[in-house]
Backbone bond lengths (Angstrom), bond angles and torsions (degrees), N, CA, C in turn:
res aa  C-N    CA-C-N  psi(-1)  N-CA   C-N-CA  omega(-1)  CA-C   N-CA-C  phi
1 M - - - 1.454 - - 1.542 110.42 -
2 L 1.246 120.81 133.29 1.523 125.11 -177.73 1.541 107.31 -104.19
3 I 1.390 118.75 122.96 1.438 122.98 170.38 1.409 109.76 -114.94
4 L 1.286 115.25 132.09 1.555 125.04 169.19 1.562 106.69 -93.79
5 G 1.406 112.78 119.86 1.446 119.49 -178.80 1.515 109.18 -107.29
6 I 1.400 115.21 131.23 1.416 120.55 179.36 1.625 110.63 -120.93
7 E 1.280 113.63 118.63 1.515 118.56 179.06 1.506 111.67 -118.69
8 T 1.391 113.42 120.93 1.483 119.68 -179.22 1.554 106.94 -139.66
9 S 1.323 126.06 31.51 1.326 128.33 -173.57 1.512 115.21 -65.71
10 C 1.284 115.83 -32.40 1.480 121.31 -174.14 1.482 111.31 -136.47
11 D 1.464 117.92 -107.87 1.404 120.63 -175.44 1.663 112.06 -117.19
12 E 1.266 117.39 18.44 1.392 120.46 175.50 1.517 112.13 -120.77
13 T 1.357 115.07 121.46 1.455 115.92 177.67 1.533 104.75 -96.69
14 S 1.363 113.22 110.66 1.537 115.10 -172.09 1.497 107.84 -131.74
15 V 1.274 116.26 135.58 1.458 125.18 175.54 1.522 111.81 -130.24
16 A 1.271 116.17 137.50 1.517 119.50 -178.99 1.463 110.14 -144.36
17 C 1.316 108.38 151.42 1.542 120.19 176.40 1.529 106.28 -112.36
18 V 1.384 114.25 117.75 1.464 117.83 -179.28 1.614 109.14 -122.22
19 E 1.307 111.62 139.14 1.470 117.39 176.39 1.465 112.81 -102.97
20 N 1.345 116.38 119.63 1.454 122.12 169.89 1.573 110.54 66.05
21 G 1.308 114.13 23.34 1.463 116.21 170.13 1.493 115.04 94.91
22 T 1.367 117.44 -26.44 1.452 118.84 -172.69 1.588 113.95 -129.81
23 N 1.225 113.24 -25.22 1.507 117.25 -175.15 1.552 109.84 -86.08
24 I 1.296 116.83 101.19 1.389 122.39 -173.03 1.582 108.64 -84.01
25 L 1.351 116.81 107.09 1.404 120.77 -178.51 1.553 112.31 -83.92
26 S 1.364 117.08 -28.68 1.455 116.35 173.77 1.535 107.52 -166.48
27 V 1.289 113.28 150.29 1.480 123.30 175.47 1.546 107.04 -139.18
28 V 1.290 115.44 122.84 1.482 120.12 177.51 1.460 107.83 -125.07
29 T 1.288 116.05 125.21 1.475 122.04 179.81 1.537 116.59 -129.82
30 A 1.306 116.08 120.90 1.444 120.08 174.00 1.425 111.23 -93.36
31 T 1.296 121.03 111.25 1.470 122.13 176.52 1.510 116.09 -80.44
32 Q 1.308 114.76 155.13 1.463 116.96 175.10 1.541 111.83 -118.41
33 I 1.274 116.26 21.08 1.477 120.17 -174.00 1.587 112.17 -59.29
34 S 1.375 116.24 -41.01 1.496 118.10 -179.26 1.458 109.15 -66.01
35 T 1.265 122.78 -28.44 1.405 124.44 -178.33 1.516 113.16 -75.85
36 H 1.368 118.41 -47.23 1.396 127.61 178.12 1.528 118.70 -76.31
37 E 1.367 115.03 -18.46 1.395 122.17 -172.82 1.503 112.74 -55.09
38 K 1.328 119.44 -45.09 1.441 122.70 -176.84 1.527 114.57 -63.90
39 Y 1.277 115.13 -18.66 1.505 122.64 -179.08 1.575 110.71 -93.40
40 G 1.327 116.86 -14.09 1.469 122.75 -172.72 1.445 116.70 64.70
41 G 1.248 116.34 24.81 1.460 127.51 175.25 1.480 115.28 170.69
42 V 1.403 118.60 172.79 1.423 122.11 -173.28 1.494 110.39 -78.34
43 V 1.319 117.51 129.39 1.510 126.71 170.01 1.480 109.15 -88.03
44 P 1.288 125.11 111.29 1.507 124.36 -173.01 1.446 114.49 -56.55
45 E 1.348 122.07 -43.78 1.469 123.44 -174.46 1.488 107.67 -66.88
46 I 1.307 116.97 -42.92 1.512 120.45 176.12 1.524 111.64 -60.64
47 A 1.323 117.84 -44.54 1.371 121.93 179.98 1.530 115.22 -58.70
48 S 1.253 115.01 -46.81 1.497 120.40 178.06 1.492 111.55 -63.97
49 R 1.292 115.92 -41.13 1.545 117.85 179.84 1.486 111.89 -65.69
50 L 1.362 116.63 -39.71 1.477 118.38 175.93 1.534 113.08 -66.13
51 H 1.310 119.70 -34.72 1.452 122.00 175.61 1.526 108.94 -62.12
52 A 1.264 118.03 -42.35 1.485 121.30 -177.41 1.547 110.01 -66.02
53 E 1.388 112.96 -35.83 1.453 114.44 -179.34 1.580 114.53 -73.64
54 T 1.355 115.64 -31.66 1.477 117.91 -173.49 1.472 116.21 -104.22
55 L 1.365 117.97 -13.95 1.512 116.37 -166.64 1.589 112.66 -64.26
56 E 1.389 113.69 -32.93 1.511 113.39 -177.52 1.494 111.49 -68.52
57 S 1.362 119.26 -41.53 1.374 123.51 -179.07 1.569 112.98 -69.39
58 V 1.401 115.71 -39.27 1.401 118.76 175.84 1.530 114.13 -63.43
59 T 1.326 114.07 -36.67 1.483 118.56 175.25 1.501 113.96 -64.52
60 A 1.327 109.83 -38.89 1.527 111.72 -177.83 1.516 110.91 -72.23
61 S 1.419 116.39 -33.76 1.483 118.59 178.23 1.598 108.22 -67.75
62 A 1.299 119.43 -39.01 1.359 123.19 -178.07 1.574 110.87 -60.55
63 L 1.313 112.68 -48.72 1.459 117.98 177.51 1.514 114.15 -59.11
64 K 1.378 114.98 -43.23 1.467 121.48 -175.25 1.518 105.61 -71.86
65 D 1.348 122.84 -42.22 1.470 121.07 174.16 1.528 114.72 -57.95
66 A 1.359 113.86 -34.97 1.494 117.57 -178.31 1.450 108.69 -80.25
67 G 1.302 124.91 -12.63 1.387 129.06 -175.93 1.443 118.41 67.25
68 V 1.341 115.38 32.65 1.485 124.28 -174.87 1.582 105.25 -127.93
69 K 1.349 112.95 157.13 1.422 119.75 171.49 1.516 108.46 -100.75
70 L 1.355 114.74 165.69 1.394 119.16 177.80 1.523 114.04 -62.06
71 E 1.285 113.22 -31.80 1.459 121.08 175.61 1.556 114.68 -60.28
72 N 1.357 110.62 -27.91 1.565 116.64 -179.06 1.558 111.13 -77.18
73 I 1.436 116.97 -17.28 1.472 119.01 -172.51 1.526 105.45 -74.74
74 D 1.317 109.13 142.84 1.551 116.32 178.37 1.597 112.04 -94.48
75 Y 1.300 113.40 -35.54 1.487 117.15 178.76 1.509 107.28 -145.58
76 I 1.315 111.21 152.87 1.487 120.20 173.32 1.435 108.54 -113.74
77 A 1.325 119.13 124.46 1.466 123.83 -177.42 1.577 109.06 -116.38
78 A 1.392 113.42 136.97 1.474 110.79 -176.76 1.601 107.44 -148.75
79 T 1.215 112.20 145.05 1.466 123.51 -174.56 1.595 105.34 -59.30
80 N 1.259 115.02 126.40 1.588 118.76 172.69 1.496 113.36 -118.24
81 G 1.265 117.20 12.09 1.530 120.54 176.10 1.501 110.47 141.30
82 P 1.274 115.99 162.67 1.466 128.54 -3.95 1.568 106.77 -80.09
83 G 1.302 115.01 167.67 1.475 119.22 -178.05 1.525 112.98 163.30
84 L 1.282 115.28 -168.73 1.445 122.28 175.68 1.604 106.96 -74.72
85 L 1.306 115.16 124.62 1.607 116.19 -174.23 1.442 111.76 -56.87
86 G 1.318 118.46 -47.35 1.485 119.84 -177.94 1.476 111.58 -61.11
87 S 1.303 121.37 -42.79 1.452 127.54 179.55 1.433 109.75 -63.48
88 L 1.284 119.09 -47.20 1.454 124.10 -178.28 1.474 109.63 -63.32
89 L 1.276 117.76 -42.47 1.580 120.48 177.61 1.456 113.19 -58.49
90 V 1.330 113.76 -38.27 1.577 114.86 -177.25 1.501 107.44 -68.72
91 G 1.398 120.74 -42.64 1.306 122.30 178.85 1.559 117.14 -63.70
92 I 1.209 111.11 -44.58 1.522 120.62 -176.32 1.609 108.80 -68.62
93 T 1.248 111.43 -46.05 1.482 114.72 176.11 1.496 113.46 -60.61
94 F 1.244 119.10 -44.05 1.480 125.49 -179.74 1.555 109.14 -63.13
95 A 1.339 114.94 -45.27 1.469 122.09 -177.87 1.504 108.67 -61.25
96 N 1.352 115.38 -50.87 1.528 118.85 -177.40 1.531 106.73 -63.72
97 A 1.245 123.55 -45.83 1.407 123.55 -179.16 1.547 112.57 -58.28
98 L 1.363 115.76 -40.79 1.455 120.99 -179.96 1.523 108.62 -67.17
99 A 1.348 113.99 -37.75 1.427 115.79 -179.98 1.543 115.54 -67.54
100 L 1.318 111.67 -43.95 1.469 118.63 177.78 1.524 111.42 -61.30
101 S 1.340 114.71 -36.77 1.516 117.26 -176.10 1.538 113.60 -67.08
102 K 1.317 113.27 -27.60 1.539 119.45 -177.80 1.494 111.13 -117.31
103 N 1.335 116.46 15.70 1.506 120.87 174.46 1.582 107.86 55.02
104 K 1.387 115.06 46.19 1.421 119.25 170.96 1.516 113.28 -106.82
105 R 1.335 116.24 168.69 1.424 119.14 177.75 1.538 109.56 -96.49
106 C 1.364 117.41 142.05 1.384 121.19 176.41 1.570 114.15 -111.69
107 I 1.305 114.88 137.44 1.365 117.87 -175.19 1.513 111.00 -117.41
108 G 1.332 121.91 131.99 1.367 126.13 179.42 1.569 110.85 -85.61
109 I 1.344 121.86 128.89 1.395 124.04 -170.12 1.611 107.21 -119.12
110 N 1.324 115.93 135.95 1.468 120.50 169.15 1.394 111.87 -74.38
111 H 1.320 120.89 125.60 1.430 125.32 -177.80 1.549 113.68 -58.54
112 L 1.353 115.33 -44.79 1.421 121.41 -176.30 1.489 111.68 -69.33
113 E 1.389 117.15 -36.56 1.484 120.30 176.96 1.390 110.04 -65.85
114 A 1.353 121.67 -37.44 1.433 128.97 -176.37 1.613 104.82 -66.84
115 H 1.251 122.72 -45.84 1.485 120.26 176.49 1.477 111.14 -53.41
116 I 1.347 113.91 -47.37 1.429 121.14 -179.91 1.586 110.51 -58.55
117 F 1.286 116.45 -44.10 1.391 120.90 -177.04 1.503 114.57 -71.37
118 S 1.331 116.18 -18.08 1.485 122.22 178.80 1.569 111.17 -58.48
119 V 1.326 112.19 -30.55 1.459 119.25 -178.28 1.550 108.36 -69.35
120 F 1.400 112.84 -41.73 1.508 117.98 -174.50 1.499 106.55 -75.19
121 M 1.257 120.97 -17.36 1.489 120.88 179.29 1.577 110.05 -71.99
122 E 1.360 114.27 -27.47 1.577 115.65 -178.80 1.526 111.47 -104.82
123 F 1.287 117.74 -5.10 1.545 119.68 178.75 1.454 108.50 -128.01
124 S 1.297 111.76 86.00 1.608 118.43 -173.99 1.516 108.87 -60.31
125 E 1.314 121.80 -26.57 1.519 123.17 -176.47 1.434 110.39 -82.85
126 L 1.376 119.64 -10.26 1.450 120.64 -175.33 1.616 110.91 -72.33
127 K 1.345 116.12 135.59 1.390 120.86 -176.71 1.579 107.64 -133.94
128 P 1.302 120.29 144.73 1.432 117.87 169.28 1.640 110.08 -66.29
129 P 1.350 114.24 159.05 1.508 128.87 11.25 1.533 110.12 -86.76
130 V 1.354 113.09 153.98 1.430 117.81 176.70 1.661 102.70 -142.64
131 I 1.336 107.35 157.44 1.424 116.58 168.40 1.542 105.32 -100.62
132 A 1.365 119.84 127.35 1.458 123.85 -175.40 1.600 107.07 -118.40
133 L 1.400 109.89 125.44 1.441 113.58 170.09 1.536 103.62 -104.24
134 L 1.358 109.46 113.63 1.457 118.10 176.12 1.578 108.52 -97.36
135 V 1.318 119.81 117.01 1.384 116.75 -174.03 1.511 106.89 -142.02
136 S 1.331 117.69 124.22 1.492 124.98 -172.84 1.563 108.31 -150.92
137 G 1.374 109.36 -166.02 1.457 115.38 179.61 1.516 113.54 -71.35
138 G 1.279 117.64 -25.10 1.481 120.44 -175.85 1.581 113.77 -117.17
139 H 1.371 112.06 -9.35 1.480 111.11 -173.44 1.638 110.49 -141.73
140 T 1.280 110.84 140.28 1.535 114.39 168.26 1.484 106.26 -141.29
141 V 1.293 111.21 113.37 1.514 116.45 -171.49 1.522 108.93 -150.28
142 I 1.367 117.11 143.96 1.443 126.07 173.06 1.519 105.47 -103.67
143 V 1.257 114.14 133.41 1.534 117.35 -177.62 1.523 110.48 -138.49
144 K 1.288 116.41 134.76 1.454 119.80 175.76 1.550 105.20 -95.82
145 M 1.315 116.28 121.62 1.402 118.51 179.07 1.507 108.98 -106.24
146 D 1.344 117.74 115.52 1.442 123.24 -172.36 1.536 107.06 -91.31
147 D 1.360 118.73 -29.02 1.484 122.53 -179.67 1.501 102.49 -166.85
148 F 1.412 113.93 168.53 1.450 115.91 178.75 1.511 108.54 -63.22
149 G 1.323 114.06 131.82 1.515 123.11 -179.15 1.658 112.65 80.92
150 K 1.292 116.64 -3.33 1.383 121.34 -178.41 1.663 110.76 -112.39
151 F 1.312 117.03 103.73 1.434 120.53 -170.79 1.537 108.01 -128.42
152 L 1.298 113.59 144.92 1.511 123.41 170.36 1.476 108.23 -122.90
153 T 1.260 116.48 116.64 1.527 120.97 177.61 1.492 107.12 -77.61
154 I 1.313 119.29 118.42 1.522 127.51 -175.74 1.517 109.70 -92.46
155 G 1.360 114.12 -41.29 1.447 118.06 -178.41 1.548 109.97 -161.16
156 H 1.346 114.50 157.72 1.462 120.14 -175.69 1.500 107.72 -151.94
157 T 1.240 117.25 163.48 1.520 126.17 173.77 1.466 111.98 -69.03
158 L 1.435 116.40 134.90 1.471 118.40 -178.35 1.542 107.83 -93.73
159 D 1.268 115.89 -9.51 1.554 118.49 178.15 1.535 110.60 -147.20
160 D 1.262 119.92 -109.68 1.501 122.45 -177.06 1.532 109.36 -67.68
161 A 1.359 115.16 142.62 1.472 118.12 173.11 1.582 105.12 -83.08
162 A 1.264 118.18 161.81 1.528 118.01 -174.90 1.465 108.14 -66.59
163 G 1.283 125.60 -36.25 1.511 124.43 -178.45 1.459 108.71 -65.45
164 E 1.359 117.55 -44.34 1.510 124.89 176.42 1.497 110.89 -53.55
165 S 1.343 112.99 -41.90 1.522 115.00 -177.94 1.510 110.08 -70.28
166 F 1.304 118.74 -34.86 1.499 122.03 173.88 1.545 108.80 -56.66
167 D 1.347 110.91 -47.07 1.569 115.16 -176.09 1.597 108.29 -61.84
168 K 1.217 114.83 -44.85 1.566 119.66 -174.70 1.564 108.93 -67.95
169 I 1.274 117.30 -44.25 1.486 116.50 -179.31 1.545 111.17 -70.59
170 S 1.249 118.92 -31.57 1.490 124.62 176.94 1.474 104.78 -65.24
171 F 1.283 119.80 -48.23 1.477 122.40 -179.39 1.465 109.13 -60.65
172 L 1.351 119.25 -46.70 1.457 122.04 175.61 1.529 114.32 -49.17
173 L 1.309 114.02 -45.13 1.452 120.60 -176.81 1.409 116.35 -86.33
174 G 1.399 115.86 -1.12 1.494 122.35 176.69 1.549 111.66 70.65
175 L 1.330 116.62 33.86 1.543 118.54 -170.83 1.472 107.91 -97.12
176 G 1.375 117.82 -19.79 1.515 117.88 -179.75 1.488 116.13 118.88
177 Y 1.265 117.49 -175.42 1.458 123.44 -179.31 1.469 108.98 -142.97
178 P 1.406 117.73 145.92 1.457 125.08 0.53 1.601 110.10 -75.81
179 G 1.392 109.73 152.97 1.512 115.43 -172.64 1.434 115.66 -67.71
180 G 1.309 122.59 -38.04 1.422 125.75 -173.66 1.576 115.60 -51.19
181 P 1.314 114.80 -62.55 1.488 113.66 179.21 1.514 112.82 -66.70
182 V 1.376 121.60 -30.67 1.459 120.74 177.69 1.489 113.71 -65.87
183 I 1.374 116.46 -42.17 1.417 118.38 177.87 1.453 114.33 -67.84
184 Q 1.388 112.41 -39.28 1.488 116.38 175.88 1.552 109.07 -53.81
185 N 1.224 118.94 -51.03 1.523 125.35 -176.32 1.416 109.29 -61.54
186 V 1.284 121.57 -54.64 1.471 127.27 -173.80 1.677 106.65 -62.51
187 S 1.306 113.74 -34.48 1.483 116.62 -173.78 1.449 111.79 -70.22
188 R 1.302 120.29 -15.15 1.478 120.28 -179.29 1.526 111.73 -74.75
189 N 1.290 117.42 -13.83 1.435 121.74 172.44 1.541 113.66 -105.79
190 G 1.337 117.06 13.23 1.473 121.34 -176.37 1.497 112.34 -111.81
191 D 1.240 117.02 170.71 1.489 125.91 177.80 1.561 107.46 -102.89
192 R 1.336 111.35 114.20 1.489 116.55 -175.73 1.551 108.88 -70.18
193 E 1.288 122.78 -17.32 1.482 123.35 -178.32 1.555 108.00 -102.12
194 A 1.296 119.68 5.82 1.424 115.59 -176.74 1.522 112.99 -61.87
195 F 1.298 119.49 -37.33 1.464 122.35 -174.46 1.647 106.64 -131.20
196 K 1.376 114.72 132.78 1.366 118.53 -179.32 1.536 111.73 -91.99
197 F 1.309 115.75 78.70 1.446 121.86 177.00 1.488 111.07 -72.63
198 P 1.393 116.96 149.13 1.453 121.13 -178.51 1.537 117.84 -64.48
199 R 1.378 115.69 140.19 1.495 118.30 169.84 1.541 105.58 -102.55
200 A 1.280 118.89 98.76 1.563 123.50 -168.69 1.458 110.76 -76.80
201 M 1.346 117.02 142.71 1.396 127.38 169.26 1.523 111.66 63.34
202 M 1.318 119.77 34.58 1.507 123.40 -176.64 1.545 106.49 -72.79
203 D 1.318 118.99 -40.39 1.370 125.61 -176.98 1.501 116.97 -116.61
204 H 1.271 115.01 18.70 1.490 127.15 -177.53 1.592 108.46 -67.55
205 K 1.290 111.98 154.83 1.549 116.43 177.28 1.492 109.69 -65.75
206 R 1.384 120.96 -25.74 1.496 123.56 178.08 1.588 98.06 -99.53
207 K 1.324 111.47 74.93 1.469 117.54 -169.61 1.550 118.37 -68.89
208 Y 1.319 115.52 -12.45 1.473 119.93 -178.13 1.561 111.29 -108.04
209 D 1.319 117.26 -3.36 1.358 119.43 177.45 1.510 114.50 -86.07
210 F 1.276 120.93 159.31 1.419 125.87 -174.70 1.553 112.82 -120.60
211 S 1.358 117.24 149.25 1.409 122.05 170.00 1.619 108.64 -146.07
212 F 1.312 113.34 120.00 1.504 117.63 179.86 1.516 110.42 -111.19
213 S 1.222 120.82 4.00 1.446 121.38 -178.07 1.579 111.19 -68.40
214 G 1.289 116.42 -38.19 1.412 122.98 179.51 1.505 111.02 -70.27
215 L 1.316 118.00 -37.76 1.460 122.27 174.15 1.519 109.61 -64.38
216 K 1.390 119.95 -42.37 1.373 122.13 179.78 1.576 111.96 -61.41
217 T 1.365 112.53 -42.74 1.455 120.88 -178.98 1.573 110.91 -64.56
218 S 1.387 117.15 -37.21 1.437 123.99 178.97 1.546 106.86 -61.29
219 V 1.328 117.31 -53.39 1.524 122.28 176.73 1.436 112.31 -50.99
220 I 1.430 117.65 -52.30 1.456 121.25 -178.78 1.574 110.97 -58.23
221 N 1.320 114.02 -42.85 1.571 120.36 178.30 1.593 107.69 -59.84
222 K 1.273 118.10 -44.73 1.399 121.11 179.23 1.488 113.98 -60.76
223 V 1.287 117.76 -41.30 1.450 122.63 178.21 1.453 112.06 -66.93
224 R 1.297 116.96 -37.87 1.488 126.47 177.58 1.550 107.15 -64.77
225 S 1.310 117.55 -47.74 1.460 121.16 -176.30 1.539 113.63 -59.76
226 I 1.259 116.57 -23.67 1.483 114.77 -176.21 1.626 104.92 -106.08
227 N 1.311 115.39 16.86 1.465 119.22 179.24 1.529 113.77 46.52
228 A 1.260 114.46 46.02 1.606 118.48 -174.76 1.547 108.09 -104.29
229 T 1.159 117.94 152.24 1.415 131.32 170.93 1.527 110.00 -126.45
230 P 1.361 118.37 153.93 1.444 121.63 -179.00 1.572 106.01 -52.21
231 E 1.280 119.75 -36.66 1.535 122.94 -175.46 1.501 113.51 -71.27
232 N 1.345 116.60 -36.54 1.465 116.81 -176.70 1.412 118.84 -105.81
233 M 1.261 115.92 -5.78 1.516 122.24 176.28 1.477 114.19 -67.33
234 E 1.211 119.74 132.66 1.476 122.50 179.50 1.523 109.76 -76.47
235 M 1.339 111.13 143.39 1.471 119.44 -172.54 1.544 112.05 -56.91
236 K 1.330 116.85 -33.72 1.485 121.60 -178.21 1.613 104.72 -66.93
237 M 1.308 117.59 -40.46 1.441 117.64 178.33 1.494 114.37 -63.53
238 K 1.328 113.09 -44.31 1.500 120.77 173.56 1.537 111.96 -56.04
239 A 1.305 116.32 -41.36 1.492 119.01 -178.11 1.621 108.70 -69.23
240 D 1.356 113.90 -42.90 1.507 114.73 179.49 1.451 112.26 -61.38
241 I 1.365 117.65 -44.02 1.463 119.46 176.64 1.451 111.18 -62.03
242 A 1.268 117.82 -49.19 1.580 119.89 -178.43 1.531 110.79 -57.19
243 A 1.380 115.73 -46.57 1.523 118.91 179.72 1.468 114.73 -64.47
244 S 1.400 112.44 -37.78 1.508 113.78 178.75 1.504 111.62 -71.40
245 F 1.384 116.48 -38.64 1.440 122.33 174.03 1.586 113.04 -57.50
246 Q 1.303 115.50 -52.83 1.423 121.69 -177.81 1.567 111.06 -59.46
247 E 1.275 116.73 -39.16 1.442 119.69 -179.36 1.460 111.91 -72.13
248 A 1.389 119.63 -28.85 1.404 114.87 172.47 1.560 114.38 -70.22
249 V 1.289 118.75 -35.29 1.421 128.13 176.10 1.523 107.98 -59.81
250 V 1.332 111.53 -57.37 1.486 118.38 -176.55 1.587 111.30 -54.80
251 D 1.358 116.37 -47.62 1.444 125.05 -178.48 1.501 110.73 -54.15
252 V 1.385 116.98 -43.38 1.431 119.37 -179.24 1.510 111.28 -71.47
253 L 1.290 117.46 -48.00 1.462 121.87 177.83 1.593 110.69 -57.53
254 L 1.232 116.06 -42.12 1.455 119.97 178.67 1.564 115.33 -66.08
255 H 1.328 113.41 -50.34 1.496 118.34 -178.75 1.613 110.54 -58.35
256 K 1.305 116.18 -47.52 1.451 117.70 -174.66 1.510 112.74 -70.02
257 T 1.365 114.45 -36.37 1.495 116.71 -176.03 1.496 110.18 -72.31
258 I 1.316 118.48 -45.84 1.462 120.43 177.93 1.451 114.03 -66.34
259 S 1.363 114.21 -34.67 1.487 116.98 175.50 1.592 115.74 -62.39
260 A 1.414 108.97 -36.94 1.440 117.58 179.76 1.624 109.27 -68.45
261 A 1.318 113.86 -36.66 1.506 114.22 -177.50 1.517 109.25 -70.54
262 E 1.347 113.13 -33.54 1.600 116.02 -178.80 1.590 104.71 -73.51
263 E 1.238 117.15 -45.84 1.512 115.40 -176.73 1.545 116.15 -61.66
264 Y 1.367 112.24 -40.44 1.495 118.54 -179.36 1.504 110.55 -91.02
265 K 1.358 116.73 5.96 1.521 120.36 176.78 1.526 112.03 49.40
266 V 1.279 113.13 52.91 1.554 123.14 174.02 1.473 108.67 -114.04
267 S 1.235 114.88 122.39 1.571 124.07 -172.74 1.558 115.22 -84.73
268 T 1.342 115.41 2.06 1.519 119.10 178.79 1.424 112.68 -136.64
269 V 1.332 114.06 127.87 1.502 123.55 175.93 1.524 108.83 -112.56
270 I 1.329 114.88 135.19 1.432 116.37 173.32 1.511 110.35 -122.25
271 L 1.277 115.01 146.78 1.487 123.40 179.61 1.622 106.60 -106.10
272 A 1.284 118.73 134.80 1.437 122.85 174.81 1.403 112.73 -145.23
273 G 1.444 116.72 164.25 1.395 120.69 -178.59 1.527 108.96 94.98
274 G 1.391 114.17 171.54 1.503 120.86 -171.35 1.548 111.97 -60.66
275 V 1.305 115.88 -42.69 1.442 120.19 -176.14 1.554 113.04 -71.32
276 A 1.233 116.42 -9.16 1.472 123.13 174.56 1.511 108.46 -70.97
277 A 1.313 119.14 -15.04 1.435 119.93 171.10 1.458 116.29 -77.14
278 N 1.321 116.57 -10.04 1.476 120.65 177.24 1.558 114.61 -61.46
279 S 1.284 116.71 121.08 1.418 120.24 -170.85 1.568 113.94 -71.07
280 R 1.374 116.54 -28.52 1.414 122.31 179.73 1.508 107.20 -76.19
281 L 1.314 122.13 -40.84 1.538 122.74 171.69 1.448 110.23 -57.23
282 R 1.334 118.93 -49.57 1.501 121.93 -179.95 1.483 110.68 -52.72
283 Q 1.363 111.79 -53.73 1.489 115.95 -174.46 1.583 114.18 -63.32
284 K 1.340 116.20 -43.86 1.443 115.02 178.84 1.517 112.53 -68.72
285 M 1.357 115.15 -37.01 1.480 116.11 -175.76 1.565 106.53 -67.33
286 K 1.284 115.72 -45.70 1.543 116.53 177.65 1.486 109.94 -57.12
287 D 1.321 119.05 -52.26 1.528 118.87 -178.64 1.552 112.03 -55.95
288 A 1.331 117.16 -42.33 1.404 119.30 177.10 1.507 114.60 -65.84
289 G 1.361 112.71 -40.23 1.537 113.81 173.13 1.531 115.07 -61.16
290 N 1.268 113.80 -44.72 1.513 118.21 -178.22 1.553 109.36 -58.29
291 S 1.369 115.89 -41.16 1.465 116.20 179.10 1.444 118.60 -70.17
292 K 1.312 118.26 -14.44 1.406 123.90 -178.79 1.586 112.33 -119.92
293 G 1.262 116.44 11.98 1.522 120.54 179.03 1.512 113.26 65.64
294 I 1.303 116.10 34.07 1.382 120.12 174.84 1.562 115.16 -108.69
295 N 1.189 120.88 124.32 1.437 122.36 177.72 1.523 113.61 -75.53
296 V 1.323 116.76 124.74 1.591 121.08 -179.60 1.460 105.62 -112.48
297 L 1.374 115.69 130.54 1.401 123.66 176.93 1.515 113.20 -129.80
298 W 1.285 120.87 151.82 1.424 121.83 174.89 1.528 106.55 -147.22
299 P 1.404 117.41 163.27 1.488 120.02 -179.05 1.563 106.93 -83.64
300 S 1.277 114.78 164.46 1.469 119.25 169.98 1.554 115.76 -60.55
301 L 1.252 115.26 161.63 1.459 115.92 -173.19 1.577 111.36 -56.88
302 K 1.322 119.65 -37.98 1.356 127.60 -177.18 1.545 110.93 -58.28
303 L 1.284 118.40 -25.47 1.482 125.22 -177.52 1.516 112.50 -106.56
304 C 1.305 120.64 4.86 1.540 122.93 -179.01 1.432 107.29 -81.83
305 G 1.360 118.26 -50.18 1.435 116.33 -178.35 1.487 113.37 -75.66
306 D 1.275 120.75 -178.68 1.474 124.19 177.62 1.526 111.00 -65.61
307 N 1.318 117.19 127.94 1.464 122.23 -172.60 1.460 112.39 -151.44
308 G 1.318 119.94 147.90 1.439 125.63 173.80 1.497 117.10 -64.66
309 A 1.301 116.36 -26.71 1.514 121.82 -177.26 1.538 110.70 -62.90
310 M 1.314 117.07 -46.42 1.456 121.91 178.66 1.547 113.23 -60.87
311 I 1.375 114.29 -37.02 1.367 120.48 178.24 1.604 112.42 -68.15
312 A 1.368 116.59 -41.59 1.355 119.41 176.31 1.542 112.16 -73.89
313 G 1.314 121.85 -32.07 1.399 124.03 174.50 1.537 111.03 -58.45
314 L 1.294 112.45 -55.20 1.491 117.63 177.47 1.476 112.33 -61.68
315 G 1.307 118.80 -31.37 1.441 124.41 175.13 1.511 113.35 -56.23
316 F 1.392 109.66 -43.28 1.504 114.47 178.83 1.552 111.24 -65.68
317 K 1.386 112.32 -45.31 1.486 118.14 178.01 1.482 111.71 -51.62
318 K 1.448 118.24 -44.88 1.453 121.68 -177.07 1.545 107.87 -65.16
319 T 1.338 118.46 -43.77 1.521 118.40 -178.95 1.539 106.96 -65.54
320 E 1.249 119.96 -41.62 1.485 121.52 174.91 1.422 113.48 -54.43
321 F 1.313 117.22 -45.40 1.453 121.05 -179.87 1.586 109.00 -65.44
322 A 1.321 112.68 -44.85 1.517 113.86 179.04 1.481 115.41 -61.11
323 V 1.324 116.16 -40.99 1.529 118.42 -178.16 1.450 107.63 -69.16
324 E 1.374 121.37 -35.13 1.480 119.23 -179.45 1.519 116.76 -77.04
325 H 1.416 115.17 -30.78 1.356 115.51 -172.06 1.531 115.24 -117.22
326 I 1.304 121.80 -1.94 1.420 124.81 -176.71 1.483 106.85 -128.52
327 D 1.275 116.34 126.92 1.513 125.14 -174.47 1.553 106.40 -63.78
328 D 1.343 116.53 -48.66 1.518 120.09 -177.49 1.583 105.55 -91.45
329 V 1.237 111.46 112.20 1.527 112.30 -176.71 1.526 111.45 -74.23
330 S 1.317 119.67 -15.19 1.489 123.45 175.30 1.571 109.66 -61.77
331 A 1.237 114.32 -18.39 1.558 119.73 177.72 1.597 107.16 -63.17
332 V 1.273 118.54 -19.69 1.414 117.58 179.53 1.546 115.03 -61.37
333 R 1.370 113.77 -16.50 1.435 117.66 174.70 1.534 116.04 -64.88
334 N 1.386 111.45 -24.70 1.536 117.00 179.34 1.555 112.12 -98.32
335 L 1.279 116.64 10.43 1.444 110.97 178.41 1.489 113.28 -81.79
């Protein structure tokens, strides 16, 4: 079965063709980084406009790279939330129009569920239940996945998402956009213990929720206290601040995720989303898991960021579920 996956939830226009849920035949992604970089973050109106301008050509390239024609596609899957409203509308409208033009069925896909499913695409032996840490520019959430389509949200961010915090601190230090990979690289030359930034809500009654606004404010106050600007701050100082900030974020993500796995007696933790590409997070999470007998998995780098492959992969799983459990397969339209 061939699924065409369309992802336009934020600032990546990505289309992929996936066979039987795991065999990725093609992934074509048009990034908007250079456009949003000067703003230090994504501008929603610009993002949706760029999706509209590039989606047709990206889709054509994905089909060409996969060596298939649109007529060969069985289902079209598209992200229908959460995400930037304008960007989502572009993708959903395009997908439905494409489906109608070729008499195909169109499946709406939850962006967060797709990120989680990306790990299952690459680890065929992986089975629920799992504790999933989904961490990206727009989301930071801990989820207990009991089965496919069955999720319990254990904790979530009360303000900034972790990835958003990376972007803001990177902008503050004049390091560039997106903040995640930039801070990771700069941190390699920094002292993680140089500054004692706060680890918020570690012992709070809402023990699995996150708050990164206080950490962000602490970093801002530190920069102000040394009367530094991005232009006059020494690179060693930037590296120390970046490394200390990153360590604070990772410590909070690690503590809450491993604690959730222990409390709910789940032996597998998966990382998903753009920040799951962070090497420091991976290393510390793996080390903590090993010490407590918890298996920690994450997707390859190509599936960490927003991509059409995870949309298509989950689209296949949705159709598989519908065929197995629903007499009328047309009900897949409503999944």
